[in-house]
C-alpha positions in Angstrom: 18.5 -43.1 23.3 18.0 -39.7 24.8 14.5 -39.0 25.9 12.8 -35.8 24.9 12.0 -33.4 27.6 8.3 -34.2 27.6 9.0 -38.1 27.7 11.4 -37.6 30.6 8.9 -35.6 32.6 6.4 -38.3 31.9 8.8 -41.0 33.0 9.5 -39.0 36.2 5.7 -38.7 36.9 4.9 -42.4 36.3 7.9 -43.8 38.4 7.1 -41.3 41.2 3.4 -42.2 41.4 4.3 -45.9 41.1 7.0 -45.9 43.8 4.7 -44.1 46.3 1.6 -46.1 45.7 3.6 -49.4 45.8 5.3 -48.3 48.9 2.0 -47.5 50.5 0.2 -50.7 49.4 3.1 -52.9 50.6 3.3 -51.1 53.9 -0.3 -51.2 54.8 -0.4 -54.9 53.9 2.3 -55.7 56.3 1.3 -53.3 59.1 -0.5 -54.2 62.3 -1.3 -50.4 62.9 -4.8 -49.0 62.4 -5.5 -47.5 59.0 -5.5 -44.0 60.6 -2.2 -44.4 62.3 -0.6 -46.0 59.3 -1.7 -43.1 57.2 -0.3 -40.6 59.5 3.1 -42.4 59.7 3.3 -43.1 56.1 3.0 -39.4 55.2 5.3 -38.5 58.0 8.2 -39.4 55.9 10.0 -36.7 54.0 10.9 -39.1 51.4 7.2 -39.9 50.7 6.0 -36.3 50.8 8.8 -35.0 48.5 8.3 -37.9 46.0 4.6 -37.1 46.1 5.4 -33.6 45.4 7.5 -34.6 42.4 4.7 -36.8 41.1 2.2 -34.0 41.4 4.4 -31.3 40.0 5.6 -33.4 36.8 1.9 -34.5 36.2 1.0 -30.8 36.3 3.8 -30.1 33.8 2.4 -32.7 31.4 -1.4 -32.4 31.8 -1.9 -28.8 32.7 0.8 -26.9 30.9 -1.8 -24.5 29.6 -3.2 -23.3 32.9 -2.0 -21.8 36.2 -1.0 -25.1 37.6 1.3 -25.9 34.7 2.7 -22.5 34.7 3.5 -22.7 38.5 5.4 -26.0 38.1 7.2 -24.8 35.0 8.8 -21.7 36.9 12.4 -21.9 37.6 11.9 -21.4 41.2 9.4 -24.3 41.5 11.5 -26.7 39.5 14.6 -25.9 41.5 12.8 -26.2 44.8 11.6 -29.7 43.7 15.2 -30.6 42.6 16.7 -29.3 45.8 14.2 -31.4 48.0 14.6 -34.6 46.1 18.4 -34.3 45.9 18.2 -33.9 49.7 16.2 -37.2 50.0 18.7 -39.0 47.9 21.8 -37.5 49.6 20.6 -38.1 53.2 19.4 -41.6 52.5 22.4 -42.8 50.6 25.0 -41.2 52.9 23.3 -41.7 56.3 20.3 -44.2 56.1 21.0 -46.8 53.4 23.0 -49.1 55.8 20.1 -49.3 58.3 18.0 -51.7 56.4 18.3 -54.0 53.3 15.0 -54.4 51.3 14.5 -57.3 49.0 12.3 -57.9 45.8 9.7 -55.1 45.1 10.7 -53.3 48.3 14.3 -53.1 46.9 12.8 -51.6 43.7 10.7 -49.0 45.3 13.6 -48.1 47.6 16.0 -47.5 44.7 13.3 -45.4 42.8 12.5 -43.3 45.7 15.9 -42.5 46.8 18.2 -42.9 43.8 16.4 -43.1 40.4 13.9 -40.4 40.7 16.4 -37.9 42.2 18.7 -38.5 39.3 16.0 -38.2 36.7 14.7 -35.1 38.3 18.2 -33.6 38.2 18.5 -34.6 34.7 15.2 -32.8 33.6 16.2 -29.7 35.7 19.5 -29.6 34.0 18.0 -29.5 30.6 15.5 -26.9 31.4 16.4 -23.2 30.7 15.7 -20.8 33.7 13.0 -18.3 33.2 14.8 -15.3 34.6 17.5 -15.2 37.2 17.2 -16.8 40.7 18.6 -15.0 43.6 20.1 -16.0 47.0 16.8 -14.8 48.7 15.1 -17.7 47.0 16.7 -20.0 49.5 14.6 -18.6 52.3 11.4 -19.6 50.7 12.7 -22.9 49.9 13.4 -23.5 53.6 9.7 -23.2 54.5 8.8 -26.8 53.5 11.8 -28.4 55.5 11.1 -26.2 58.5 7.3 -27.0 58.6 8.2 -30.7 58.2 10.7 -30.5 61.0 8.3 -28.7 63.4 5.5 -31.2 62.6 7.9 -34.1 63.1 9.1 -32.9 66.5 5.5 -32.1 67.6 4.0 -35.4 66.4 7.0 -37.4 67.9 6.5 -35.7 71.3 2.8 -36.8 71.5 3.1 -40.2 69.7 6.7 -41.4 70.3 7.1 -42.0 66.6 10.0 -40.4 64.7 10.4 -41.4 61.1 14.2 -41.1 61.0 16.8 -41.9 63.7 18.6 -38.6 63.5 15.3 -36.8 64.6 14.6 -39.2 67.4 14.4 -37.0 70.4 13.7 -39.9 72.8 17.0 -41.7 71.8 19.3 -38.7 71.2 17.9 -35.8 73.1 16.7 -32.5 71.6 20.3 -31.0 71.6 21.6 -33.6 69.4 18.6 -33.7 67.2 18.8 -29.8 66.7 22.5 -30.2 65.8 21.6 -32.9 63.1 19.0 -30.6 61.8 21.5 -27.8 61.6 23.8 -30.1 59.5 20.8 -30.8 57.1 20.2 -27.1 57.0 23.8 -26.4 55.9 23.4 -29.1 53.2 20.2 -27.5 52.0 22.0 -24.1 51.9 25.0 -25.4 50.0 22.9 -27.4 47.5 20.5 -24.5 47.0 23.3 -22.1 46.4 24.9 -24.5 43.8 21.6 -25.0 42.1 21.0 -21.2 41.9 24.4 -20.6 40.5 23.8 -23.2 37.8 20.3 -21.9 37.0 21.6 -18.4 36.5 24.3 -19.7 34.1 21.7 -21.8 32.3 19.4 -18.7 31.9 22.0 -17.3 29.5 21.8 -20.3 27.1 18.9 -21.1 24.7 17.1 -24.3 25.8 14.0 -26.2 24.5 11.1 -26.0 26.9 8.4 -28.7 27.7 
């Protein structure tokens, strides 16, 4: 059975909230860190921040469709940016990070939700959504703001705390030059993915679609 657009958005919101909350509860229950330190580290992961953005965005689509919040998350630029970010989460994790740990039980479930299931569902919703107007290449520059802020924060926080959420940004282990090279690769991936999504959205804009 193919879910309606609204039900698909609801499924995405529910799964994203579930995965983030369960991940938080499991982590804090097994952590020896202070609550403050744990909170900072938990929200230092791009995966968590991006899935939280998805949860908030799709909840806004469902519950606030008639006000400015719903309108904002309905925009083609917003939906495409969210899709780009969550696809980046799935791509980087499944290509570069999946082999680094092997969760079991509920941890495995949340891992798959955060890194595979939710990215695919978001892509599916985005694909079924007609663009409101045409996107341009310049939209990529605004979409880079979030990853750049995240990178600057990660390097700053890592420099003062010694904590780096991902091995490819660990300056202590790799050195700044290697980390910046790794980030350059990620930037290229963002550029390629963003260009592809913009091209598809502009094509979709020419075809009638049902909106949420």
